[in-house]
CHARMM internal coordinates of N, CA and C (Angstrom, degrees):
IC EDIT
DIST 1 N 1 CA 1.3979
DIST 1 CA 1 C 1.6049
ANGL 1 N 1 CA 1 C 108.18
DIST 1 C 2 N 1.3122
ANGL 1 CA 1 C 2 N 122.24
DIHE 1 N 1 CA 1 C 2 N -35.39
DIST 2 N 2 CA 1.4347
ANGL 1 C 2 N 2 CA 124.35
DIHE 1 CA 1 C 2 N 2 CA 179.40
DIST 2 CA 2 C 1.5776
ANGL 2 N 2 CA 2 C 108.79
DIHE 1 C 2 N 2 CA 2 C -61.26
DIST 2 C 3 N 1.3912
ANGL 2 CA 2 C 3 N 118.30
DIHE 2 N 2 CA 2 C 3 N -50.30
DIST 3 N 3 CA 1.4242
ANGL 2 C 3 N 3 CA 114.80
DIHE 2 CA 2 C 3 N 3 CA -177.55
DIST 3 CA 3 C 1.5746
ANGL 3 N 3 CA 3 C 115.88
DIHE 2 C 3 N 3 CA 3 C -66.26
DIST 3 C 4 N 1.3035
ANGL 3 CA 3 C 4 N 111.88
DIHE 3 N 3 CA 3 C 4 N -28.14
DIST 4 N 4 CA 1.4967
ANGL 3 C 4 N 4 CA 116.11
DIHE 3 CA 3 C 4 N 4 CA 171.66
DIST 4 CA 4 C 1.5433
ANGL 4 N 4 CA 4 C 113.56
DIHE 3 C 4 N 4 CA 4 C -66.69
DIST 4 C 5 N 1.3230
ANGL 4 CA 4 C 5 N 114.93
DIHE 4 N 4 CA 4 C 5 N -33.36
DIST 5 N 5 CA 1.4781
ANGL 4 C 5 N 5 CA 119.99
DIHE 4 CA 4 C 5 N 5 CA 173.50
DIST 5 CA 5 C 1.5118
ANGL 5 N 5 CA 5 C 112.04
DIHE 4 C 5 N 5 CA 5 C -66.33
DIST 5 C 6 N 1.3411
ANGL 5 CA 5 C 6 N 113.69
DIHE 5 N 5 CA 5 C 6 N -45.59
DIST 6 N 6 CA 1.4594
ANGL 5 C 6 N 6 CA 114.82
DIHE 5 CA 5 C 6 N 6 CA 177.88
DIST 6 CA 6 C 1.4829
ANGL 6 N 6 CA 6 C 112.54
DIHE 5 C 6 N 6 CA 6 C -59.86
DIST 6 C 7 N 1.2762
ANGL 6 CA 6 C 7 N 119.26
DIHE 6 N 6 CA 6 C 7 N -50.29
DIST 7 N 7 CA 1.4313
ANGL 6 C 7 N 7 CA 130.80
DIHE 6 CA 6 C 7 N 7 CA 174.79
DIST 7 CA 7 C 1.4804
ANGL 7 N 7 CA 7 C 111.76
DIHE 6 C 7 N 7 CA 7 C -48.99
DIST 7 C 8 N 1.3724
ANGL 7 CA 7 C 8 N 115.31
DIHE 7 N 7 CA 7 C 8 N -58.13
DIST 8 N 8 CA 1.4880
ANGL 7 C 8 N 8 CA 119.97
DIHE 7 CA 7 C 8 N 8 CA -175.51
DIST 8 CA 8 C 1.5704
ANGL 8 N 8 CA 8 C 109.15
DIHE 7 C 8 N 8 CA 8 C -65.64
DIST 8 C 9 N 1.2904
ANGL 8 CA 8 C 9 N 118.80
DIHE 8 N 8 CA 8 C 9 N -36.19
DIST 9 N 9 CA 1.6017
ANGL 8 C 9 N 9 CA 118.34
DIHE 8 CA 8 C 9 N 9 CA 179.26
DIST 9 CA 9 C 1.4774
ANGL 9 N 9 CA 9 C 104.74
DIHE 8 C 9 N 9 CA 9 C -72.48
DIST 9 C 10 N 1.2200
ANGL 9 CA 9 C 10 N 127.05
DIHE 9 N 9 CA 9 C 10 N -35.15
DIST 10 N 10 CA 1.4597
ANGL 9 C 10 N 10 CA 124.26
DIHE 9 CA 9 C 10 N 10 CA -179.94
DIST 10 CA 10 C 1.5044
ANGL 10 N 10 CA 10 C 110.88
DIHE 9 C 10 N 10 CA 10 C -65.80
DIST 10 C 11 N 1.3523
ANGL 10 CA 10 C 11 N 115.04
DIHE 10 N 10 CA 10 C 11 N -44.98
DIST 11 N 11 CA 1.5093
ANGL 10 C 11 N 11 CA 119.17
DIHE 10 CA 10 C 11 N 11 CA 178.30
DIST 11 CA 11 C 1.5177
ANGL 11 N 11 CA 11 C 109.92
DIHE 10 C 11 N 11 CA 11 C -67.07
DIST 11 C 12 N 1.2746
ANGL 11 CA 11 C 12 N 121.42
DIHE 11 N 11 CA 11 C 12 N -39.21
DIST 12 N 12 CA 1.3842
ANGL 11 C 12 N 12 CA 122.53
DIHE 11 CA 11 C 12 N 12 CA 178.95
DIST 12 CA 12 C 1.5167
ANGL 12 N 12 CA 12 C 113.21
DIHE 11 C 12 N 12 CA 12 C -60.96
DIST 12 C 13 N 1.3524
ANGL 12 CA 12 C 13 N 115.80
DIHE 12 N 12 CA 12 C 13 N -39.22
DIST 13 N 13 CA 1.4675
ANGL 12 C 13 N 13 CA 122.14
DIHE 12 CA 12 C 13 N 13 CA -177.85
DIST 13 CA 13 C 1.5046
ANGL 13 N 13 CA 13 C 111.55
DIHE 12 C 13 N 13 CA 13 C -69.93
DIST 13 C 14 N 1.4411
ANGL 13 CA 13 C 14 N 113.74
DIHE 13 N 13 CA 13 C 14 N -39.33
DIST 14 N 14 CA 1.4519
ANGL 13 C 14 N 14 CA 123.09
DIHE 13 CA 13 C 14 N 14 CA 175.66
DIST 14 CA 14 C 1.5237
ANGL 14 N 14 CA 14 C 107.96
DIHE 13 C 14 N 14 CA 14 C -61.95
DIST 14 C 15 N 1.2931
ANGL 14 CA 14 C 15 N 120.34
DIHE 14 N 14 CA 14 C 15 N -43.62
DIST 15 N 15 CA 1.3955
ANGL 14 C 15 N 15 CA 122.03
DIHE 14 CA 14 C 15 N 15 CA -177.98
DIST 15 CA 15 C 1.5421
ANGL 15 N 15 CA 15 C 111.58
DIHE 14 C 15 N 15 CA 15 C -67.31
DIST 15 C 16 N 1.2266
ANGL 15 CA 15 C 16 N 116.96
DIHE 15 N 15 CA 15 C 16 N -41.24
DIST 16 N 16 CA 1.5028
ANGL 15 C 16 N 16 CA 124.32
DIHE 15 CA 15 C 16 N 16 CA 178.53
DIST 16 CA 16 C 1.5474
ANGL 16 N 16 CA 16 C 110.22
DIHE 15 C 16 N 16 CA 16 C -61.37
DIST 16 C 17 N 1.4308
ANGL 16 CA 16 C 17 N 114.41
DIHE 16 N 16 CA 16 C 17 N -40.08
DIST 17 N 17 CA 1.4116
ANGL 16 C 17 N 17 CA 121.78
DIHE 16 CA 16 C 17 N 17 CA -179.79
DIST 17 CA 17 C 1.4641
ANGL 17 N 17 CA 17 C 107.77
DIHE 16 C 17 N 17 CA 17 C -64.70
DIST 17 C 18 N 1.3841
ANGL 17 CA 17 C 18 N 118.64
DIHE 17 N 17 CA 17 C 18 N -47.40
DIST 18 N 18 CA 1.3748
ANGL 17 C 18 N 18 CA 121.99
DIHE 17 CA 17 C 18 N 18 CA 177.25
DIST 18 CA 18 C 1.4272
ANGL 18 N 18 CA 18 C 116.68
DIHE 17 C 18 N 18 CA 18 C -59.56
DIST 18 C 19 N 1.3174
ANGL 18 CA 18 C 19 N 119.35
DIHE 18 N 18 CA 18 C 19 N -41.02
DIST 19 N 19 CA 1.4578
ANGL 18 C 19 N 19 CA 127.29
DIHE 18 CA 18 C 19 N 19 CA 175.54
DIST 19 CA 19 C 1.5121
ANGL 19 N 19 CA 19 C 108.85
DIHE 18 C 19 N 19 CA 19 C -59.70
DIST 19 C 20 N 1.3278
ANGL 19 CA 19 C 20 N 117.54
DIHE 19 N 19 CA 19 C 20 N -48.33
DIST 20 N 20 CA 1.4815
ANGL 19 C 20 N 20 CA 121.73
DIHE 19 CA 19 C 20 N 20 CA -176.12
DIST 20 CA 20 C 1.5471
ANGL 20 N 20 CA 20 C 110.51
DIHE 19 C 20 N 20 CA 20 C -64.90
DIST 20 C 21 N 1.3592
ANGL 20 CA 20 C 21 N 113.72
DIHE 20 N 20 CA 20 C 21 N -33.65
DIST 21 N 21 CA 1.5674
ANGL 20 C 21 N 21 CA 112.75
DIHE 20 CA 20 C 21 N 21 CA -177.57
DIST 21 CA 21 C 1.5623
ANGL 21 N 21 CA 21 C 109.96
DIHE 20 C 21 N 21 CA 21 C -84.17
DIST 21 C 22 N 1.2865
ANGL 21 CA 21 C 22 N 121.06
DIHE 21 N 21 CA 21 C 22 N -28.20
DIST 22 N 22 CA 1.4281
ANGL 21 C 22 N 22 CA 120.71
DIHE 21 CA 21 C 22 N 22 CA -176.30
DIST 22 CA 22 C 1.5253
ANGL 22 N 22 CA 22 C 117.11
DIHE 21 C 22 N 22 CA 22 C -92.70
DIST 22 C 23 N 1.3659
ANGL 22 CA 22 C 23 N 110.80
DIHE 22 N 22 CA 22 C 23 N -45.85
DIST 23 N 23 CA 1.4481
ANGL 22 C 23 N 23 CA 116.19
DIHE 22 CA 22 C 23 N 23 CA -172.43
DIST 23 CA 23 C 1.5626
ANGL 23 N 23 CA 23 C 110.42
DIHE 22 C 23 N 23 CA 23 C -70.93
DIST 23 C 24 N 1.2241
ANGL 23 CA 23 C 24 N 120.74
DIHE 23 N 23 CA 23 C 24 N -32.23
DIST 24 N 24 CA 1.4437
ANGL 23 C 24 N 24 CA 123.92
DIHE 23 CA 23 C 24 N 24 CA -177.49
DIST 24 CA 24 C 1.5313
ANGL 24 N 24 CA 24 C 107.32
DIHE 23 C 24 N 24 CA 24 C -112.93
DIST 24 C 25 N 1.3839
ANGL 24 CA 24 C 25 N 115.66
DIHE 24 N 24 CA 24 C 25 N 54.16
DIST 25 N 25 CA 1.4447
ANGL 24 C 25 N 25 CA 115.65
DIHE 24 CA 24 C 25 N 25 CA -165.69
DIST 25 CA 25 C 1.5775
ANGL 25 N 25 CA 25 C 120.77
DIHE 24 C 25 N 25 CA 25 C -55.98
DIST 25 C 26 N 1.3141
ANGL 25 CA 25 C 26 N 122.30
DIHE 25 N 25 CA 25 C 26 N -45.49
DIST 26 N 26 CA 1.4801
ANGL 25 C 26 N 26 CA 115.85
DIHE 25 CA 25 C 26 N 26 CA -179.76
DIST 26 CA 26 C 1.4652
ANGL 26 N 26 CA 26 C 113.01
DIHE 25 C 26 N 26 CA 26 C -67.71
DIST 26 C 27 N 1.3055
ANGL 26 CA 26 C 27 N 119.14
DIHE 26 N 26 CA 26 C 27 N -41.33
DIST 27 N 27 CA 1.5035
ANGL 26 C 27 N 27 CA 123.18
DIHE 26 CA 26 C 27 N 27 CA 179.01
DIST 27 CA 27 C 1.5309
ANGL 27 N 27 CA 27 C 108.25
DIHE 26 C 27 N 27 CA 27 C -111.55
DIST 27 C 28 N 1.3431
ANGL 27 CA 27 C 28 N 115.00
DIHE 27 N 27 CA 27 C 28 N 118.65
DIST 28 N 28 CA 1.4407
ANGL 27 C 28 N 28 CA 117.93
DIHE 27 CA 27 C 28 N 28 CA -175.94
DIST 28 CA 28 C 1.5293
ANGL 28 N 28 CA 28 C 109.39
DIHE 27 C 28 N 28 CA 28 C -93.84
DIST 28 C 29 N 1.3108
ANGL 28 CA 28 C 29 N 121.40
DIHE 28 N 28 CA 28 C 29 N 110.32
DIST 29 N 29 CA 1.4441
ANGL 28 C 29 N 29 CA 128.27
DIHE 28 CA 28 C 29 N 29 CA 176.68
DIST 29 CA 29 C 1.5875
ANGL 29 N 29 CA 29 C 106.61
DIHE 28 C 29 N 29 CA 29 C -69.92
DIST 29 C 30 N 1.3028
ANGL 29 CA 29 C 30 N 113.48
DIHE 29 N 29 CA 29 C 30 N 161.38
DIST 30 N 30 CA 1.4516
ANGL 29 C 30 N 30 CA 119.60
DIHE 29 CA 29 C 30 N 30 CA 174.55
DIST 30 CA 30 C 1.4986
ANGL 30 N 30 CA 30 C 113.30
DIHE 29 C 30 N 30 CA 30 C -65.58
DIST 30 C 31 N 1.2882
ANGL 30 CA 30 C 31 N 117.53
DIHE 30 N 30 CA 30 C 31 N 149.65
DIST 31 N 31 CA 1.4308
ANGL 30 C 31 N 31 CA 121.87
DIHE 30 CA 30 C 31 N 31 CA 179.80
DIST 31 CA 31 C 1.6487
ANGL 31 N 31 CA 31 C 110.33
DIHE 30 C 31 N 31 CA 31 C -65.66
DIST 31 C 32 N 1.3297
ANGL 31 CA 31 C 32 N 109.84
DIHE 31 N 31 CA 31 C 32 N -32.83
DIST 32 N 32 CA 1.4455
ANGL 31 C 32 N 32 CA 115.81
DIHE 31 CA 31 C 32 N 32 CA -177.51
DIST 32 CA 32 C 1.6275
ANGL 32 N 32 CA 32 C 110.20
DIHE 31 C 32 N 32 CA 32 C -68.14
DIST 32 C 33 N 1.2811
ANGL 32 CA 32 C 33 N 118.38
DIHE 32 N 32 CA 32 C 33 N -28.09
DIST 33 N 33 CA 1.4452
ANGL 32 C 33 N 33 CA 118.14
DIHE 32 CA 32 C 33 N 33 CA 178.06
DIST 33 CA 33 C 1.5768
ANGL 33 N 33 CA 33 C 109.32
DIHE 32 C 33 N 33 CA 33 C -73.24
DIST 33 C 34 N 1.2766
ANGL 33 CA 33 C 34 N 118.90
DIHE 33 N 33 CA 33 C 34 N -40.81
DIST 34 N 34 CA 1.4403
ANGL 33 C 34 N 34 CA 122.37
DIHE 33 CA 33 C 34 N 34 CA 175.46
DIST 34 CA 34 C 1.5110
ANGL 34 N 34 CA 34 C 112.29
DIHE 33 C 34 N 34 CA 34 C -66.11
DIST 34 C 35 N 1.3265
ANGL 34 CA 34 C 35 N 118.33
DIHE 34 N 34 CA 34 C 35 N -41.59
DIST 35 N 35 CA 1.4178
ANGL 34 C 35 N 35 CA 123.24
DIHE 34 CA 34 C 35 N 35 CA 173.84
DIST 35 CA 35 C 1.5007
ANGL 35 N 35 CA 35 C 112.15
DIHE 34 C 35 N 35 CA 35 C -54.58
DIST 35 C 36 N 1.3434
ANGL 35 CA 35 C 36 N 113.98
DIHE 35 N 35 CA 35 C 36 N -51.43
DIST 36 N 36 CA 1.4403
ANGL 35 C 36 N 36 CA 122.70
DIHE 35 CA 35 C 36 N 36 CA -179.59
DIST 36 CA 36 C 1.5660
ANGL 36 N 36 CA 36 C 111.27
DIHE 35 C 36 N 36 CA 36 C -59.06
DIST 36 C 37 N 1.3143
ANGL 36 CA 36 C 37 N 115.23
DIHE 36 N 36 CA 36 C 37 N -44.12
DIST 37 N 37 CA 1.4843
ANGL 36 C 37 N 37 CA 121.64
DIHE 36 CA 36 C 37 N 37 CA 178.92
DIST 37 CA 37 C 1.5616
ANGL 37 N 37 CA 37 C 113.14
DIHE 36 C 37 N 37 CA 37 C -63.37
DIST 37 C 38 N 1.2396
ANGL 37 CA 37 C 38 N 117.79
DIHE 37 N 37 CA 37 C 38 N -34.76
DIST 38 N 38 CA 1.4653
ANGL 37 C 38 N 38 CA 124.91
DIHE 37 CA 37 C 38 N 38 CA -177.59
DIST 38 CA 38 C 1.5129
ANGL 38 N 38 CA 38 C 109.65
DIHE 37 C 38 N 38 CA 38 C -91.89
DIST 38 C 39 N 1.2902
ANGL 38 CA 38 C 39 N 120.05
DIHE 38 N 38 CA 38 C 39 N -34.87
DIST 39 N 39 CA 1.4932
ANGL 38 C 39 N 39 CA 123.28
DIHE 38 CA 38 C 39 N 39 CA -178.76
DIST 39 CA 39 C 1.4995
ANGL 39 N 39 CA 39 C 119.03
DIHE 38 C 39 N 39 CA 39 C -82.39
DIST 39 C 40 N 1.3836
ANGL 39 CA 39 C 40 N 115.56
DIHE 39 N 39 CA 39 C 40 N -28.51
DIST 40 N 40 CA 1.4691
ANGL 39 C 40 N 40 CA 117.72
DIHE 39 CA 39 C 40 N 40 CA -175.77
DIST 40 CA 40 C 1.5537
ANGL 40 N 40 CA 40 C 112.75
DIHE 39 C 40 N 40 CA 40 C -66.38
DIST 40 C 41 N 1.3448
ANGL 40 CA 40 C 41 N 119.09
DIHE 40 N 40 CA 40 C 41 N -39.91
DIST 41 N 41 CA 1.4600
ANGL 40 C 41 N 41 CA 117.93
DIHE 40 CA 40 C 41 N 41 CA 176.49
DIST 41 CA 41 C 1.5274
ANGL 41 N 41 CA 41 C 113.05
DIHE 40 C 41 N 41 CA 41 C -64.55
DIST 41 C 42 N 1.2377
ANGL 41 CA 41 C 42 N 118.60
DIHE 41 N 41 CA 41 C 42 N -30.85
DIST 42 N 42 CA 1.4674
ANGL 41 C 42 N 42 CA 122.95
DIHE 41 CA 41 C 42 N 42 CA 174.38
DIST 42 CA 42 C 1.5013
ANGL 42 N 42 CA 42 C 112.22
DIHE 41 C 42 N 42 CA 42 C -65.16
DIST 42 C 43 N 1.3139
ANGL 42 CA 42 C 43 N 118.04
DIHE 42 N 42 CA 42 C 43 N -46.58
DIST 43 N 43 CA 1.4163
ANGL 42 C 43 N 43 CA 124.54
DIHE 42 CA 42 C 43 N 43 CA 179.65
DIST 43 CA 43 C 1.4982
ANGL 43 N 43 CA 43 C 109.69
DIHE 42 C 43 N 43 CA 43 C -62.86
DIST 43 C 44 N 1.3190
ANGL 43 CA 43 C 44 N 118.59
DIHE 43 N 43 CA 43 C 44 N -45.17
DIST 44 N 44 CA 1.5149
ANGL 43 C 44 N 44 CA 126.81
DIHE 43 CA 43 C 44 N 44 CA -178.28
DIST 44 CA 44 C 1.5613
ANGL 44 N 44 CA 44 C 103.21
DIHE 43 C 44 N 44 CA 44 C -59.71
DIST 44 C 45 N 1.3332
ANGL 44 CA 44 C 45 N 115.13
DIHE 44 N 44 CA 44 C 45 N -50.94
DIST 45 N 45 CA 1.5099
ANGL 44 C 45 N 45 CA 118.05
DIHE 44 CA 44 C 45 N 45 CA -176.39
DIST 45 CA 45 C 1.4711
ANGL 45 N 45 CA 45 C 112.48
DIHE 44 C 45 N 45 CA 45 C -58.47
DIST 45 C 46 N 1.3854
ANGL 45 CA 45 C 46 N 115.13
DIHE 45 N 45 CA 45 C 46 N -41.70
DIST 46 N 46 CA 1.5503
ANGL 45 C 46 N 46 CA 116.31
DIHE 45 CA 45 C 46 N 46 CA 177.87
DIST 46 CA 46 C 1.5327
ANGL 46 N 46 CA 46 C 112.09
DIHE 45 C 46 N 46 CA 46 C -63.53
DIST 46 C 47 N 1.3813
ANGL 46 CA 46 C 47 N 113.71
DIHE 46 N 46 CA 46 C 47 N -44.20
DIST 47 N 47 CA 1.4038
ANGL 46 C 47 N 47 CA 116.38
DIHE 46 CA 46 C 47 N 47 CA -179.13
DIST 47 CA 47 C 1.5450
ANGL 47 N 47 CA 47 C 117.13
DIHE 46 C 47 N 47 CA 47 C -60.62
DIST 47 C 48 N 1.4280
ANGL 47 CA 47 C 48 N 111.51
DIHE 47 N 47 CA 47 C 48 N -41.49
DIST 48 N 48 CA 1.5037
ANGL 47 C 48 N 48 CA 116.40
DIHE 47 CA 47 C 48 N 48 CA 169.76
DIST 48 CA 48 C 1.4483
ANGL 48 N 48 CA 48 C 117.77
DIHE 47 C 48 N 48 CA 48 C -64.41
DIST 48 C 49 N 1.2939
ANGL 48 CA 48 C 49 N 117.15
DIHE 48 N 48 CA 48 C 49 N -36.06
DIST 49 N 49 CA 1.4656
ANGL 48 C 49 N 49 CA 121.88
DIHE 48 CA 48 C 49 N 49 CA 175.86
DIST 49 CA 49 C 1.4968
ANGL 49 N 49 CA 49 C 111.98
DIHE 48 C 49 N 49 CA 49 C -63.42
DIST 49 C 50 N 1.4037
ANGL 49 CA 49 C 50 N 119.41
DIHE 49 N 49 CA 49 C 50 N -45.25
DIST 50 N 50 CA 1.3743
ANGL 49 C 50 N 50 CA 121.97
DIHE 49 CA 49 C 50 N 50 CA 174.97
DIST 50 CA 50 C 1.6203
ANGL 50 N 50 CA 50 C 116.18
DIHE 49 C 50 N 50 CA 50 C -63.40
DIST 50 C 51 N 1.2581
ANGL 50 CA 50 C 51 N 113.99
DIHE 50 N 50 CA 50 C 51 N -34.37
DIST 51 N 51 CA 1.4335
ANGL 50 C 51 N 51 CA 120.54
DIHE 50 CA 50 C 51 N 51 CA -179.20
DIST 51 CA 51 C 1.5831
ANGL 51 N 51 CA 51 C 109.12
DIHE 50 C 51 N 51 CA 51 C -66.45
DIST 51 C 52 N 1.2998
ANGL 51 CA 51 C 52 N 116.69
DIHE 51 N 51 CA 51 C 52 N -37.79
DIST 52 N 52 CA 1.4473
ANGL 51 C 52 N 52 CA 125.50
DIHE 51 CA 51 C 52 N 52 CA 177.53
DIST 52 CA 52 C 1.4882
ANGL 52 N 52 CA 52 C 109.00
DIHE 51 C 52 N 52 CA 52 C -66.82
DIST 52 C 53 N 1.2999
ANGL 52 CA 52 C 53 N 118.07
DIHE 52 N 52 CA 52 C 53 N -41.26
DIST 53 N 53 CA 1.4996
ANGL 52 C 53 N 53 CA 119.62
DIHE 52 CA 52 C 53 N 53 CA -178.55
DIST 53 CA 53 C 1.4957
ANGL 53 N 53 CA 53 C 115.05
DIHE 52 C 53 N 53 CA 53 C -74.68
DIST 53 C 54 N 1.3513
ANGL 53 CA 53 C 54 N 120.78
DIHE 53 N 53 CA 53 C 54 N -22.98
DIST 54 N 54 CA 1.4285
ANGL 53 C 54 N 54 CA 126.07
DIHE 53 CA 53 C 54 N 54 CA -178.70
DIST 54 CA 54 C 1.4674
ANGL 54 N 54 CA 54 C 109.73
DIHE 53 C 54 N 54 CA 54 C -61.67
DIST 54 C 55 N 1.3377
ANGL 54 CA 54 C 55 N 120.47
DIHE 54 N 54 CA 54 C 55 N -39.72
DIST 55 N 55 CA 1.4926
ANGL 54 C 55 N 55 CA 127.06
DIHE 54 CA 54 C 55 N 55 CA -179.02
DIST 55 CA 55 C 1.4634
ANGL 55 N 55 CA 55 C 113.49
DIHE 54 C 55 N 55 CA 55 C -65.00
DIST 55 C 56 N 1.2885
ANGL 55 CA 55 C 56 N 125.86
DIHE 55 N 55 CA 55 C 56 N -16.65
DIST 56 N 56 CA 1.4713
ANGL 55 C 56 N 56 CA 125.71
DIHE 55 CA 55 C 56 N 56 CA -178.54
DIST 56 CA 56 C 1.4436
ANGL 56 N 56 CA 56 C 114.26
DIHE 55 C 56 N 56 CA 56 C -81.73
END
COOR INIT
IC SEED 1 N 1 CA 1 C
IC BUILD
């Protein structure tokens, strides 16, 4: 599980870097802003999913 997390995190960061460089071509935003914009909904979904399972 840990190697898969390392690999998944690296691929996610590379994709965010690619998006930051190509989608906003003239002005390059920081990779952290793209990572936050794409990662925040995932974290919120995981938190809401766990909240629903705790009641069972």
